[in-house]
C-alpha atoms as a printed R data frame, in Angstrom:
   type eleno elety resid chain resno      x      y      z
1  ATOM     1    CA   MET     A     1 37.863 84.880 19.422
2  ATOM     2    CA   ARG     A     2 39.466 84.951 22.724
3  ATOM     3    CA   TYR     A     3 42.634 83.004 23.392
4  ATOM     4    CA   ALA     A     4 44.170 82.152 26.686
5  ATOM     5    CA   VAL     A     5 47.768 83.594 26.992
6  ATOM     6    CA   VAL     A     6 50.191 82.681 29.565
7  ATOM     7    CA   ILE     A     7 52.779 85.384 30.446
8  ATOM     8    CA   GLU     A     8 55.907 84.440 32.525
9  ATOM     9    CA   LYS     A     9 58.609 86.564 34.108
10 ATOM    10    CA   ALA     A    10 61.981 85.447 32.629
11 ATOM    11    CA   SER     A    11 65.403 86.548 33.937
12 ATOM    12    CA   THR     A    12 65.540 89.849 32.018
13 ATOM    13    CA   ASN     A    13 62.150 90.105 30.373
14 ATOM    14    CA   TYR     A    14 58.764 88.616 29.949
15 ATOM    15    CA   ALA     A    15 57.724 85.733 27.717
16 ATOM    16    CA   ALA     A    16 54.234 84.722 26.481
17 ATOM    17    CA   TYR     A    17 52.806 81.863 24.610
18 ATOM    18    CA   VAL     A    18 49.284 80.673 23.622
19 ATOM    19    CA   PRO     A    19 48.391 76.886 24.662
20 ATOM    20    CA   ASP     A    20 45.896 76.639 21.763
21 ATOM    21    CA   LEU     A    21 48.271 77.903 19.177
22 ATOM    22    CA   PRO     A    22 51.695 75.887 19.461
23 ATOM    23    CA   GLY     A    23 54.711 78.118 18.346
24 ATOM    24    CA   CYS     A    24 52.879 81.280 18.865
25 ATOM    25    CA   ILE     A    25 55.155 83.305 21.246
26 ATOM    26    CA   ALA     A    26 56.412 86.706 22.109
27 ATOM    27    CA   THR     A    27 58.746 88.373 24.423
28 ATOM    28    CA   GLY     A    28 58.877 91.948 25.806
29 ATOM    29    CA   ALA     A    29 60.609 94.228 28.280
30 ATOM    30    CA   THR     A    30 57.363 94.766 30.174
31 ATOM    31    CA   VAL     A    31 54.043 92.879 30.766
32 ATOM    32    CA   ALA     A    32 52.349 95.574 28.805
33 ATOM    33    CA   GLU     A    33 54.831 95.324 25.869
34 ATOM    34    CA   THR     A    34 54.461 91.519 25.878
35 ATOM    35    CA   GLU     A    35 50.523 91.718 25.787
36 ATOM    36    CA   SER     A    36 50.769 93.844 22.852
37 ATOM    37    CA   LEU     A    37 53.343 91.723 21.065
38 ATOM    38    CA   ILE     A    38 51.493 88.517 21.656
39 ATOM    39    CA   ARG     A    39 48.374 90.039 20.394
40 ATOM    40    CA   GLU     A    40 50.194 90.776 17.161
41 ATOM    41    CA   ALA     A    41 51.664 87.353 17.068
42 ATOM    42    CA   ILE     A    42 48.293 85.695 17.258
43 ATOM    43    CA   GLU     A    43 47.009 87.737 14.446
44 ATOM    44    CA   PHE     A    44 50.038 86.950 12.403
45 ATOM    45    CA   HIS     A    45 49.872 83.199 13.403
46 ATOM    46    CA   LEU     A    46 46.233 82.963 12.275
47 ATOM    47    CA   GLU     A    47 46.695 84.857  9.182
48 ATOM    48    CA   GLY     A    48 49.577 82.420  8.239
49 ATOM    49    CA   ARG     A    49 47.460 79.512  8.916
50 ATOM    50    CA   LYS     A    50 44.561 80.846  6.743
51 ATOM    51    CA   ALA     A    51 47.053 81.710  3.909
52 ATOM    52    CA   ASP     A    52 48.472 78.086  4.004
53 ATOM    53    CA   GLY     A    53 44.878 76.749  3.806
54 ATOM    54    CA   LEU     A    54 44.997 75.440  7.405
55 ATOM    55    CA   PRO     A    55 42.205 75.479  9.796
56 ATOM    56    CA   VAL     A    56 42.202 78.091 12.546
57 ATOM    57    CA   PRO     A    57 42.160 76.191 15.914
58 ATOM    58    CA   PRO     A    58 39.278 77.257 18.047
59 ATOM    59    CA   PRO     A    59 40.043 78.595 21.596
60 ATOM    60    CA   SER     A    60 39.755 75.750 24.066
61 ATOM    61    CA   SER     A    61 42.114 76.434 27.010
62 ATOM    62    CA   GLN     A    62 40.807 77.859 30.062
63 ATOM    63    CA   VAL     A    63 42.270 79.655 32.833
64 ATOM    64    CA   GLU     A    64 41.679 79.632 36.484
65 ATOM    65    CA   TYR     A    65 43.411 80.832 39.588
66 ATOM    66    CA   VAL     A    66 43.595 78.620 42.596
67 ATOM    67    CA   ASP     A    67 43.961 80.128 46.012
68 ATOM    68    CA   ILE     A    68 46.405 78.415 48.394
69 ATOM    69    CA   PRO     A    69 46.613 79.340 52.050
70 ATOM    70    CA   ALA     A    70 49.870 81.103 52.851
């Protein structure tokens, strides 16, 4: 499965969340660390849902960049 992930710069670190998995978040000192941690968070989140007998939400969010003239 392939989930969309949003990574944002915070004042002192980076934060990531998954729109299709509410509550699935991670923070890290760098983008690379945050990517690694959100990957782990997604796996943990999905394992927890399965263990609780809940369905795994299918990926449905799409990401697109829009160019705006400077």
